[in-house]
N, C-alpha and C positions, 0 to 999 in steps of 0.2 A: 842671596840669589839663590833658588832654588833652580833645578837641573831635573830633566825626564828621565826616568832609566833608561839606559843604553843596552841593547840586546846586539849581539855579534851581527856583522851585515857585511856588505863587500867594501867597507872603508878602509885605506891602508895607512901607514904610520904617518905620513907626509900628508893625507889628507887630515887627518886627526891634528896636525899642528896649525895648518890653517884653520881648523873649526874653532878650536883652542883661541886662536889670535883673535878671531872675531869676538867669540863669545867674553874675552876677557878684557879686551880694549875698554880702556877707560875707567876701568875699577880701581878703588882704592885697597891698602895694603891690608888693612882688615876683611873686604870683601875678598880678596884673593885669598886671601888665608883659608877663608870657609868656601872656597873652590876647589880647594886642593885635592879632596878627597875624590869628587868628581872627576877630576881632571885622570888621575889616576884610572878610575874605572874605567873611564873611556878608553885610555890607552890599552889595558888590558882586556878589553872585549874585541877593540880592534886587532891586536895583536894576536887573540884567538881566532878570529876569523881569517886573519892572513894564514897561519898556521894550517887551518883547515883546508883552504882553498888550494895551498901549497901541497899538503898529503893529499889530496884529492885528484890533485892534475899527476903527479908521480904514478897512482894508485891505478888511473885509467891508460897509462900511456903504456899499452903492452907493447907496441913497435920498437921503442927504444930503450925501454926499462927491462931489466933482469927480473928473474922470479925474485930474486932475495931483495930487490930494490923495492919492488911492489909489497912482499911481505912486510919490509921495515917501514913503508908508508903506512901501511892498514896500522900497525902496533903505535906510528904515531899518531893516526886518527884516533885510535883507542884513548891514546893518554891526553890529547888536549879535549876531547869531548867530555870527557870527566869534569870539564869547567864550564862547560856550556849550559845554553838552554834545552829544555824537553824536546823540542823541534830538533835541533841539530844533534842529540844522541841519537834520537832515533833515526834520522838520515845514515849516520855512521853503523847502527844497526842493520839497518837494511841493506849496506855496503857489505859488511861482515858477512851477511847471510847469502851473499850472493857468491862472495869469496870460498864460504865452506862446502859449496859445491865445485870446486874446480878441481876438476878429475886429473889433472895434470902437473899439479904442483903442491905437493905435500908440506912444504914449508909456507905456502900459504894458508892451505885449510888451518896448518895449526895455529898461525897467528888469527885467523878469523877466528878459532874457537877462543883463543884467549881473551880477544875482545869482545865476544860477546857475553863471555863470564863477566866484565868488569860491566858491562852495559846490560845486565838480564833484568834488569827491574824497567827498560825503556822499550821493550819487544812491544809490536804490535799485534795483536789477535787475529785470526782468521783472513792471513793473507793467502787470496787463491795461487795457486800454481806453485806455492814454496816447497810443498812436499815433493816436488819433481827435482829440487835441487837438494833438499836435505835426507833423501833415501839413500843414494850412493854415499854420503858420509856418514849413514850409519853403520854402513858396512867398512869403513877404516880401519887399516891396520894400526893406525896411532888410537889409543884408550882415548885420550883426551878428547879427540875429534869425534871418535864415536858416540862418546858420552855425551858433548855438548851438543850434537846434531839430535841423539835421544830426546833431550830436554826442549831443544827447540821445536823440534816435531812436534812435542806434546802442548808446549805453550803458545807455538805461533800460528801452524797450519791448520786448517778448519778440520773439523774433527773426521769428516768421511774419508778425507784424503791421508789424515794421519793413520786411520783405524788400517785403511786399503794397504797404506805402504809397509805398516808394520805386519801385517798379517802374511806379505811377501816374503819379507826375512825372515820369519819363523822355520823357512825351509833352507837357510844359509849353512854353509858348512863349518861356519865357525861358532862355537858355542857362546863367544863374547855376543856376537851379533844375535843370535837367536836370544839370548838373556836381554839383551837392549833394546829388542823388538817387543818383547814382555812387558820391561818397563814400561814403554809406552802404551802400552794396551792398558797397562793398570791406570797409568795417568789418564789418559783420556775417560775412561772408564765408560764405553759405551756397552751399552748391554744390549746385546742383540745373540740369536741362538748359535750363529757363524763364530763368534768371538768367543762364546762358553765352550763351544765344542772343540775348537781349536786350541786352546790354554788348557783345556783336559787333557788333551793328546799329548801335551808337552810335560804333564807330571809323569810319562812314562822315557822322558827324553834320557839318552845315555851319558850326559853330562849331568854331575849333581849339581853346579850352579844353575842351569838351565830348570832343571825342576824345583829347586829353592826360588827361583825368579817365579816361576807359575803358579807355586802355592801363593806367593806374594800377590800375585795378579788377581789372582780368581776372585776374592772378595768383593775386588772393586768392579766385576762384572756381572753379578750376580745378588739376586736379592737374597735376604736372610729366608732360612729354609728350602732353598733349593735342592731337590733330593740328590740331583745328579751329580751336583758340586761337592754335597756335603760326603758321598757314596765316594767318590775319587778322592776327596782330602782325607776321607778315614783309611783308604785303602793306603796311602802314602804315608799315614803315620805309623800303621800296624806293619807295613812289609819293606816299606825302604829301606835297603842296608847303611843309607849313610844317616848318620846322626842329626848333620844339619839339615838333612832335607826332612826329618821327622819334626824337628823343630819348628821348622818354617809352615809345616803340615799343620801342627796345633795350634798356633798362631793364628793360621788363617781359617782353621777350624771352628773358632771360638764366633768368629765373625758369619758363619755360614750356616751354623745348627740351630734349630730353634731356642736349646738350652746351652748356654755358653760354658756351663761346668762340664758337659759331656766329653771334649777331648781330651781333659786333665783326668777323668775317670776312665777313661780308655788307656790312656797312656800310662796310666798307674795299674793298670792290671795287667797291660804288656810287661811292664817292667818285674810284676810280682812272678808272672809267667817265666821269664828267663831267669831270675833268681831262683826258681824252685828247680828248672832244668840243670842250672849249675853246680846246685847244691849236693854233698856226697849221700851215699846211702847211709841208713842209721843202723846203728849195732844189732846185731843179731841176738835175739830174746832165747836160749837155751832152755829155759824152762817152757817157754810155751812149745817147742818143738817135741820137748820130751812129753807133753801132754797129747798132744798131735798123735805120738807115736803107739802112747798106750791106747789110745781110742780105737786105734786100726786093729 
């Protein structure tokens, strides 16, 4: 006896028992043994659907449930969704995205970031309006929330909305937020004059992490041979006082200049100059001084 594949629905466990009774009524022992695996799959699907429904009800019950209870329900949704089909996982991912932008509940935003990490392969792209939800989370104090918001903003939001949100966050007082915004611009890779100009401006930021992030983002938003980007990266390579920024600039310059070997030649020349400046003066040659005195 062959049974069709069962997907999670609205069936409860009592409904499953009734269905099983009707399907298996009148079968012999050998036929019942063949149906055992299908029966177990049916029960598992019903249990998953029941758990999803219960967790969703707890999550949306704002009036009677505490924030901690909603966060626990969201984490449970993420765990149950692992064994569900793709549409169910996408529904849970959409719910988690909504919770990620909850400005009043830090634990709920953290739970949403964890769930989105588990379901990162089930996000739906080009969701209009999602940038409005994710932009505040990009500036969250929690690094996990901020990192996940940046990733989601680049992957889920329409490109024009993601770029606009990231550009606004480049003026945020926190260097971590500015660096995260540059990461979004690099991932989205929209090549406009405004984006290029703003990224180049961030190469002289007061924080080294922001300058390094700008170095990494710049090759993604310009074409090879772009003179303004190449000059800015060359200045960072030769003048920045932080070695981590100089290394990031050298790696970025390879993808911007017409000749990929040029950054390494520049870096080698700069290192040679520094060694020459630090070298002690050579010994005085007395004989040459005597000859100069006699000539006088």
